[in-house]
C-alpha positions in Angstrom: 174.6 -103.6 -57.5 175.2 -106.5 -55.1 178.6 -106.3 -53.5 180.5 -108.7 -50.9 179.3 -108.3 -47.5 182.3 -108.2 -45.2 180.2 -109.8 -42.4 179.6 -113.3 -44.5 182.2 -113.6 -47.1 185.2 -114.3 -44.7 183.2 -117.1 -43.4 182.3 -118.3 -47.0 185.9 -118.4 -47.9 187.1 -119.8 -44.7 187.2 -123.4 -46.1 187.9 -122.6 -49.8 191.0 -124.7 -50.2 190.0 -128.3 -50.0 193.3 -130.1 -51.3 196.7 -129.4 -52.2 198.2 -132.2 -54.3 201.4 -134.1 -53.8 204.3 -134.3 -56.3 205.8 -136.7 -58.6 207.4 -137.0 -62.3 205.0 -135.5 -64.7 205.1 -133.4 -67.9 205.1 -130.0 -66.0 202.8 -128.3 -68.6 200.9 -125.4 -67.2 197.3 -126.5 -68.2 194.9 -126.9 -65.7 194.9 -130.7 -65.9 193.0 -133.4 -64.2 193.1 -133.3 -60.4 193.2 -137.1 -60.3 196.4 -137.3 -62.0 199.6 -137.0 -59.8 201.1 -133.6 -60.3 204.6 -133.1 -61.7 207.5 -132.1 -59.4 207.2 -128.5 -58.5 203.4 -128.6 -58.9 200.4 -128.0 -56.3 196.9 -128.9 -57.3 194.5 -126.6 -55.5 190.8 -127.0 -55.3 188.3 -125.2 -53.2 184.4 -124.8 -52.7 182.7 -122.1 -54.9 181.2 -118.9 -53.3 177.6 -118.4 -54.1 177.3 -114.7 -55.1 175.5 -113.4 -58.2 178.3 -111.0 -58.8 181.0 -113.2 -58.5 183.6 -112.5 -60.9 186.4 -115.0 -59.9 189.1 -116.1 -57.6 192.7 -115.2 -56.7 195.4 -117.6 -55.3 197.8 -116.1 -52.8 200.9 -118.0 -52.1 204.5 -117.6 -50.7 207.1 -119.4 -48.6 206.1 -117.8 -45.1 202.9 -118.2 -43.3 200.4 -115.3 -43.9 203.0 -113.8 -46.4 202.1 -114.1 -49.9 204.3 -113.0 -52.6 202.5 -114.4 -55.7 198.9 -114.0 -56.9 197.4 -115.9 -59.5 193.8 -115.0 -61.1 191.8 -118.1 -61.8 188.8 -116.7 -63.2 185.7 -118.6 -62.1 187.4 -121.9 -61.8 187.4 -123.6 -58.2 190.4 -125.5 -59.1 194.0 -124.6 -60.5 197.4 -126.1 -61.0 200.3 -124.2 -60.0 203.5 -125.3 -61.6 207.2 -124.2 -61.3 207.5 -124.4 -57.5 210.8 -124.8 -56.1 211.6 -128.4 -55.1 212.5 -128.5 -51.2 210.5 -125.6 -50.4 207.4 -125.3 -48.2 204.7 -122.9 -49.9 201.5 -121.5 -48.2 198.4 -121.0 -50.1 195.1 -119.0 -49.7 192.3 -118.1 -51.7 190.1 -114.9 -52.1 187.0 -114.1 -54.1 186.6 -111.1 -56.4 183.4 -109.3 -57.2 182.3 -107.7 -60.4 183.5 -104.2 -58.9 186.6 -105.5 -58.1 186.2 -105.9 -54.4 188.1 -108.9 -52.8 187.3 -111.0 -49.9 189.3 -111.8 -46.9 191.7 -114.8 -47.1 190.5 -118.2 -46.9 192.0 -120.7 -44.6 195.6 -121.2 -45.3 197.2 -124.6 -46.3 200.7 -125.5 -46.9 202.6 -127.9 -49.0 206.2 -129.2 -49.0 207.3 -129.6 -52.7 209.5 -132.6 -53.0 
């Protein structure tokens, strides 16, 4: 069984999060949605590059309101984009992504990005 190599996986994940959407009025539903559509207030759209591994099970988005301290975790399956809804207006959120293999091993965090929710 192939497992994530600790030496290369953190590098593969270091550029996972490519974009974090801005805020505006919208429907606020929790579906994935089209990343080109402006997100609703209290929403962040995250997109990242796929990790190429035969035993990749999926990804997890870790986020919170302090740098490097993630109180929330969302599993996205194998999708490389996700819309987070229900974020508090007037708050800065910090996001990082990890990859998870089929045995449950989780990579290190990707680079961290932040978003001020209007």
